[in-house]
PLY file of the C-alpha trace (Angstrom):
ply
format ascii 1.0
element vertex 356
property float x
property float y
property float z
element edge 355
property int vertex1
property int vertex2
end_header
0.00 0.00 0.00
1.26 3.46 -0.87
2.00 5.54 2.22
0.88 9.15 2.48
3.40 10.72 4.84
2.11 13.72 6.78
4.84 13.61 9.43
5.78 17.03 10.91
9.47 16.27 10.69
11.49 14.38 9.74
9.05 14.43 6.89
8.34 13.27 3.38
11.10 13.81 0.82
10.87 13.87 -2.99
11.32 10.50 -4.65
14.02 12.19 -6.72
15.96 12.90 -3.50
15.49 9.40 -2.10
16.59 7.60 -5.26
19.60 9.78 -5.98
20.80 9.77 -2.38
20.35 6.01 -2.09
22.42 5.59 -5.25
25.17 7.84 -3.90
25.30 5.82 -0.68
26.39 2.85 -2.78
28.49 4.72 -5.35
29.04 8.46 -5.30
29.59 10.06 -8.69
30.97 6.82 -10.19
33.96 6.99 -7.85
33.44 3.57 -6.30
33.18 5.36 -2.96
30.03 5.97 -0.93
28.98 9.55 -0.21
29.30 8.44 3.42
32.97 7.62 2.83
34.11 10.55 0.71
36.48 13.11 2.22
34.79 16.42 2.94
38.03 18.07 1.76
37.93 16.34 -1.62
37.11 18.13 -4.85
34.19 15.74 -5.35
32.47 16.81 -2.15
33.47 20.44 -2.60
31.51 20.42 -5.86
28.45 19.05 -4.01
28.66 21.76 -1.37
29.22 24.57 -3.84
26.37 23.41 -6.09
24.01 23.17 -3.12
24.92 26.72 -2.07
24.53 27.99 -5.63
21.10 26.37 -6.00
19.98 27.72 -2.64
20.95 31.17 -3.90
19.11 30.64 -7.17
15.89 29.32 -5.62
15.60 32.15 -3.06
17.14 34.82 -5.29
19.63 35.60 -2.53
21.32 38.93 -3.23
25.03 39.69 -3.06
26.34 40.36 0.42
24.84 37.20 1.94
26.52 33.89 2.76
24.86 30.46 2.78
25.92 27.94 5.41
25.20 24.29 6.14
25.70 23.57 9.84
25.27 20.90 12.46
22.67 21.21 15.20
19.53 22.07 13.24
17.64 25.18 14.28
17.92 24.51 18.01
21.66 25.12 18.18
21.13 28.41 16.37
18.72 29.45 19.14
22.00 29.75 21.08
24.26 30.92 18.27
22.14 33.97 17.45
22.26 35.64 20.87
25.82 34.47 21.46
26.90 36.27 18.28
24.54 39.24 18.17
22.87 40.02 21.51
25.03 42.85 22.86
22.46 45.11 24.58
18.91 43.88 24.05
17.06 41.58 21.67
13.38 41.59 20.69
11.40 38.40 20.12
7.91 37.56 18.91
6.43 34.68 20.93
4.16 32.87 18.48
4.65 29.21 19.42
6.68 26.54 21.18
9.81 26.96 19.09
9.75 30.73 19.48
9.45 30.18 23.22
12.48 27.89 23.20
14.49 30.49 21.28
13.51 33.14 23.85
14.62 30.89 26.70
18.09 30.49 25.19
18.46 34.20 24.40
17.80 35.13 28.02
21.08 33.43 28.95
22.96 36.16 27.08
21.21 39.41 27.93
17.98 41.38 28.01
15.13 39.99 25.94
12.00 41.99 25.18
9.03 39.88 24.09
7.13 42.37 21.94
3.96 40.27 21.82
2.77 36.77 22.66
-0.21 34.53 21.98
0.82 32.01 24.64
-2.13 32.68 26.95
-4.47 31.72 24.09
-2.47 28.55 23.41
-0.86 30.16 20.37
-4.08 30.06 18.34
-3.10 33.19 16.37
-0.06 35.15 15.26
0.37 38.28 17.41
0.02 41.58 15.59
-0.06 45.30 16.32
3.23 45.25 18.20
6.10 47.73 18.04
9.65 46.61 17.30
12.05 48.50 19.60
14.56 50.44 17.55
17.24 50.05 20.20
17.23 46.25 19.92
20.20 44.46 18.41
17.80 42.33 16.38
14.19 41.17 16.12
13.52 37.43 16.02
10.48 35.69 14.52
9.43 32.12 13.82
7.73 32.21 10.44
5.79 28.96 10.73
4.58 27.21 13.86
4.48 23.49 13.24
2.67 22.53 16.45
-0.11 25.14 16.42
-0.53 25.55 12.66
0.02 29.30 12.26
2.26 31.11 9.81
3.66 34.56 9.08
3.23 34.69 5.31
4.71 38.09 4.50
8.20 39.51 4.91
8.20 41.90 7.85
9.66 45.39 7.67
11.92 45.80 10.68
13.95 48.82 11.84
16.57 46.43 13.25
18.12 43.26 11.79
15.40 40.64 11.31
16.22 37.05 12.31
13.84 34.32 11.16
13.54 30.66 12.06
12.12 29.30 8.79
12.62 25.60 9.54
9.19 24.52 8.37
8.38 26.89 5.51
11.74 27.57 3.87
11.54 27.16 0.08
7.74 26.87 0.21
7.22 30.38 -1.20
9.26 33.30 -2.49
10.94 35.51 0.14
12.58 38.92 0.00
15.88 37.88 1.55
17.12 41.47 1.58
14.72 42.23 4.47
16.52 39.77 6.76
19.76 39.79 8.67
19.60 36.02 9.15
17.33 33.24 7.86
17.93 29.86 9.42
16.42 26.49 10.22
16.64 22.74 10.28
16.50 20.89 6.98
14.09 18.10 7.90
10.86 19.69 6.66
11.35 21.03 3.13
15.02 20.57 2.35
16.53 17.27 3.41
16.96 14.75 6.21
17.58 15.52 9.86
21.18 16.20 10.78
21.90 19.45 9.00
20.80 23.03 9.48
21.13 26.02 7.20
21.80 29.72 7.65
21.55 32.58 5.17
23.37 35.47 6.80
23.97 39.05 5.77
27.73 39.45 5.78
27.62 42.88 7.42
26.03 41.21 10.48
29.35 39.56 11.19
30.82 42.90 12.22
28.24 43.25 15.01
29.67 40.55 17.27
30.47 42.15 20.62
31.98 39.24 22.57
34.41 36.35 22.05
32.51 33.40 20.62
33.71 29.76 20.58
34.79 28.83 17.08
32.12 26.21 16.45
29.39 28.68 17.48
30.75 31.59 15.44
28.91 32.43 12.23
31.99 34.36 11.10
34.22 31.30 11.42
31.77 29.18 9.45
31.50 31.82 6.72
35.27 32.13 6.47
35.52 28.35 6.11
32.58 27.89 3.70
30.80 25.47 6.09
33.97 23.35 6.32
35.41 24.47 9.66
34.69 20.97 10.93
33.47 17.86 9.15
30.01 18.71 7.79
27.09 16.24 7.53
28.07 15.18 4.02
25.23 12.75 3.35
22.57 15.21 4.53
24.03 18.01 2.41
24.04 15.72 -0.63
20.36 14.98 -0.03
19.64 18.72 0.27
21.30 19.23 -3.10
18.98 16.64 -4.65
15.92 18.37 -3.20
17.11 21.71 -4.57
17.58 20.11 -8.00
14.05 18.66 -7.80
12.67 22.05 -6.85
14.42 23.72 -9.79
13.03 21.13 -12.22
9.57 21.72 -10.78
9.81 25.41 -11.66
11.19 27.00 -8.50
9.43 28.76 -5.67
6.66 30.34 -7.71
5.63 26.90 -8.94
5.83 25.13 -5.58
4.00 27.99 -3.86
1.09 27.59 -6.27
0.96 23.85 -5.56
1.20 24.42 -1.80
-1.68 26.88 -1.87
-3.81 24.40 -3.80
-3.07 21.62 -1.30
-3.80 23.76 1.76
-6.93 25.29 0.25
-8.32 21.84 -0.53
-7.74 20.62 3.02
-8.99 23.75 4.78
-12.10 23.78 2.59
-12.92 20.26 3.74
-12.30 21.12 7.40
-14.68 24.07 7.10
-17.28 22.05 5.18
-17.24 18.82 7.15
-19.75 18.78 10.02
-17.38 16.74 12.21
-14.16 18.77 12.04
-13.07 22.30 12.90
-9.96 24.48 13.07
-8.87 25.64 16.55
-7.37 28.84 15.13
-9.11 32.13 15.91
-7.96 33.92 12.74
-8.27 32.12 9.41
-5.66 34.43 7.88
-3.07 32.96 10.23
-3.61 29.40 9.04
-0.35 27.74 8.03
0.10 26.54 4.48
2.55 23.91 5.74
0.96 22.48 8.90
-2.82 22.11 8.90
-4.10 21.65 12.45
-7.69 20.52 13.00
-9.81 18.78 15.64
-13.09 16.95 15.93
-15.94 19.15 17.10
-16.71 18.63 20.81
-19.74 16.45 20.16
-17.54 14.02 18.18
-14.37 14.22 20.27
-14.65 10.63 21.51
-14.29 9.40 17.91
-10.69 10.52 17.48
-9.16 7.04 17.61
-11.71 5.80 15.10
-10.67 8.46 12.60
-7.00 7.67 13.16
-7.72 3.99 12.47
-9.59 4.88 9.27
-6.71 7.08 8.16
-4.23 4.29 8.88
-6.26 1.91 6.73
-5.81 4.36 3.83
-2.03 4.46 4.23
-2.11 7.87 5.92
0.83 8.34 8.28
1.66 11.00 10.88
-1.56 13.00 11.34
-1.95 12.71 15.11
-1.78 16.21 16.61
0.84 17.39 19.08
-0.04 16.62 22.70
-0.33 20.35 23.50
-3.07 20.79 20.89
-4.59 17.36 20.42
-6.66 16.44 17.41
-4.87 16.13 14.12
-2.04 17.76 12.20
-1.43 17.28 8.50
2.01 18.53 7.52
1.81 19.22 3.80
5.37 20.21 3.00
6.69 20.68 -0.52
7.25 16.99 -1.24
3.77 15.93 -0.05
1.73 15.34 -3.20
-1.69 16.69 -4.08
-2.74 13.05 -4.40
-1.97 12.46 -0.72
-4.07 15.46 0.30
-6.94 14.09 -1.79
-6.65 10.76 0.05
-6.88 12.53 3.42
-9.86 14.62 2.29
-11.50 11.45 1.03
-10.99 9.81 4.42
-12.61 12.80 6.14
-15.62 12.59 3.82
-15.93 8.87 4.40
-15.71 9.32 8.16
-18.48 11.89 8.02
-20.71 9.58 5.99
-20.19 6.73 8.44
-21.01 8.74 11.56
0 1
1 2
2 3
3 4
4 5
5 6
6 7
7 8
8 9
9 10
10 11
11 12
12 13
13 14
14 15
15 16
16 17
17 18
18 19
19 20
20 21
21 22
22 23
23 24
24 25
25 26
26 27
27 28
28 29
29 30
30 31
31 32
32 33
33 34
34 35
35 36
36 37
37 38
38 39
39 40
40 41
41 42
42 43
43 44
44 45
45 46
46 47
47 48
48 49
49 50
50 51
51 52
52 53
53 54
54 55
55 56
56 57
57 58
58 59
59 60
60 61
61 62
62 63
63 64
64 65
65 66
66 67
67 68
68 69
69 70
70 71
71 72
72 73
73 74
74 75
75 76
76 77
77 78
78 79
79 80
80 81
81 82
82 83
83 84
84 85
85 86
86 87
87 88
88 89
89 90
90 91
91 92
92 93
93 94
94 95
95 96
96 97
97 98
98 99
99 100
100 101
101 102
102 103
103 104
104 105
105 106
106 107
107 108
108 109
109 110
110 111
111 112
112 113
113 114
114 115
115 116
116 117
117 118
118 119
119 120
120 121
121 122
122 123
123 124
124 125
125 126
126 127
127 128
128 129
129 130
130 131
131 132
132 133
133 134
134 135
135 136
136 137
137 138
138 139
139 140
140 141
141 142
142 143
143 144
144 145
145 146
146 147
147 148
148 149
149 150
150 151
151 152
152 153
153 154
154 155
155 156
156 157
157 158
158 159
159 160
160 161
161 162
162 163
163 164
164 165
165 166
166 167
167 168
168 169
169 170
170 171
171 172
172 173
173 174
174 175
175 176
176 177
177 178
178 179
179 180
180 181
181 182
182 183
183 184
184 185
185 186
186 187
187 188
188 189
189 190
190 191
191 192
192 193
193 194
194 195
195 196
196 197
197 198
198 199
199 200
200 201
201 202
202 203
203 204
204 205
205 206
206 207
207 208
208 209
209 210
210 211
211 212
212 213
213 214
214 215
215 216
216 217
217 218
218 219
219 220
220 221
221 222
222 223
223 224
224 225
225 226
226 227
227 228
228 229
229 230
230 231
231 232
232 233
233 234
234 235
235 236
236 237
237 238
238 239
239 240
240 241
241 242
242 243
243 244
244 245
245 246
246 247
247 248
248 249
249 250
250 251
251 252
252 253
253 254
254 255
255 256
256 257
257 258
258 259
259 260
260 261
261 262
262 263
263 264
264 265
265 266
266 267
267 268
268 269
269 270
270 271
271 272
272 273
273 274
274 275
275 276
276 277
277 278
278 279
279 280
280 281
281 282
282 283
283 284
284 285
285 286
286 287
287 288
288 289
289 290
290 291
291 292
292 293
293 294
294 295
295 296
296 297
297 298
298 299
299 300
300 301
301 302
302 303
303 304
304 305
305 306
306 307
307 308
308 309
309 310
310 311
311 312
312 313
313 314
314 315
315 316
316 317
317 318
318 319
319 320
320 321
321 322
322 323
323 324
324 325
325 326
326 327
327 328
328 329
329 330
330 331
331 332
332 333
333 334
334 335
335 336
336 337
337 338
338 339
339 340
340 341
341 342
342 343
343 344
344 345
345 346
346 347
347 348
348 349
349 350
350 351
351 352
352 353
353 354
354 355
C-alpha cells in the first residue's frame, strides 16, 4: 500500500531525492566510494557543497552580500548561536509558538530579551500583531511557521533592526525577500533534506556586530570564512539537500511550488470548514499555516478521534496525530507531499463523516 506521509518532521522527501541519495550511498559520482565515505576536503564533495549553495541562492534569489551555510545542530543550536553572536544590549522576540518560546529561553542566557507580543495565553491560536519593534534592539527574532499550532507569518516583515527568522518549516515553500533579513535559518528536515543538517543565510555585514568572544564552532563568522567546512560537515545530509534543490528547480522554483502548496492547503482547509465533524482551533483564518494544517473533531464528536486515526491508517495515511499540547490532528503538507496524498486525506474525512 502506498503511504501518504504527513509527518511534521522528519518528513516526506521527494522520490528524486530518495533515489539519488540512495544511489550515492552505494556509489558516489561513479567513484566507487560511498557519499558516506568521501572526504569532505575532496574536490568531489566540494563540488556538491558549492552546487548546493549555488542552487539555494538561485531558488531564493539571494542577493550579493549574503553567505549560505550548512551547519550541524539544526535550528535549536542556532537558538543559542544567534544571541551568542549578536545580543550585545537587548534583543526583541515575537512569541508565536513553542519553538519561538524555546528560542527566547536560550536568548535570556545572554542578555535582556523583550518579548514584543505573545499569543501564549491563548495557546498560540493566532499570530500576534499590532506590536512595536524597539529600535534600540540588536535584532528582532520571529518564527515564520509554527508546526505545532498551525500558524504562519506569510509576509516579509519590515523591521527597523536586523530581522532574524527561524524558517525551519516553511523555507523554500514560497518566495521571500531575503534582503529584508539579517539572518534566515532552520533545520532541513521539513522542506530541504533529512535531519542532521541546518542552514543559515546570513547578511555578511552582520558579522561585524559581534560584541563578545565566541567559541569557534558557534561563530557564524568562522563558518563563513571556512565555507561550512570548519569541521566535518554532515556530508550525506548536504548531498540529499542538493537533490531536493535540483528537484525544486526542475519543478519550476518557488513560484511553482508555492502555487501547488496553496492548492493543497486550500483543498484541506475547505474540507475542514465544510465537514460537520471537524473544525480548526485557530481564531484567525488568515493565520492558518500553508505547511501544517491543524484541526480537531468538534466537541460532540471528540470521543471518535481514535476511530478516525484507524480509518486514516487503513488508507495508508501516516503522521496526522496532533501534538499533545493541541490534540486532534495535524497534516504537515510540506513541498514533497503530493496533491494526491491530500486528496486521500480529504476522502478519508468525507468517508468518516458519511459513516457517523
